[in-house]
N, C-alpha and C positions, 0 to 999 in steps of 0.2 A: 444465433441465439440473440434474443432482444436484450436492450441495454439494461432494463430493469431486472431481468432474470439473471444476467451475468453479474450485476452489482450484488444481487442476493448471494450468488454462488461464491464470489470473491470474499464478500463479507463472512460467509460461513467458514471459508478456509482459513481466513485471517483469525477468526475467533478459535477454530480448533488448533492453530498453532500457538495460542496464548496472547494474541493481540486483541485489544478492544478496538472497535471501529466507531469513531465519533464524527458526526456531521455538525459542524459549528458555524456560526456567523462571524465573519471578520473580513479583513484585508489580507488574505493569504490564500495559497492554492491548496497546500496540504501536503502530507507526506508521513513517513514512519518516524517515530521517536520513542525514547524511553523517558519518562518523567516519575521521579520518585519510585524507581525500580518497577514501574508499571509500563508495559509495551503497549503501544497504541499506534493507530494510523488515524490522522485527523484529515478530513475532507471538508472544504468549504461547502456550506449548505447551498449556496446559490449556484453551484456548478450543475450542469445537466448530467444525467446518469452516465453518458458516454465518458465524460471527463473524469467523474468520480471513479469509474472502472480504471482508467489509466492510472490514477493517483495510487489506488490500493494495489493494482497490478505491479506498479513500479516498486512499490514497497516490498511486496511478497517476492519479486523477482530477485531479490538479494538474499533470500533465505534458501535453505536446502529444503525443496518441496518434492524431490524426485520420488519419494516414498508415500506421498499424500495422493489419495485418489481424488481425481478431478476429471470433469467432462473435457472432452476434446476442445471446445471453444475456450475454455478457461485455461487450458494448458497452452493453447495457441497464443492468447493475449500474453500470458506470462513469459513465453518464448519471445515474443516480439519486444516486450519491455526490457527484457534481460539484454537482447541484442542492442537495443537503443542505448542502454546504460553503458554497455561495453564500448559502443562506438563514440561516445561522448564521455571520456574520462575525466574532462575538465568540470563536468557537472558532477559533484560528489555530495554524498549525503553522510553526515556525521552523526552518530548516535551517541548521546550521552545522558547523564542525568542532570537535572535542575541544579543540584548542589555542585556538580563538577564544573557546570557552565559559570556559576557565580563565583568561583574561586579564583 
């Protein structure tokens, strides 16, 4: 599956799970977060589609998506990113709200 189509599929799945997907400009890579009770995945706009797919897939790989329909190529990238996350336990993602972070 081409990267643009994979990106579209991953974005659709994220949205179906209640996440907004935003492509923004800045000096960051991206990831999943919760801000003011809104779940989102933020991706740097300057990233190529292949890298954006990895960022979204890595965020989704931490969710229970077993009952979610997805094409085999999408399920494959999610499995790959889940395995990567499990083999790199020192790289963690904390999810919190903006209010909690400022306390």
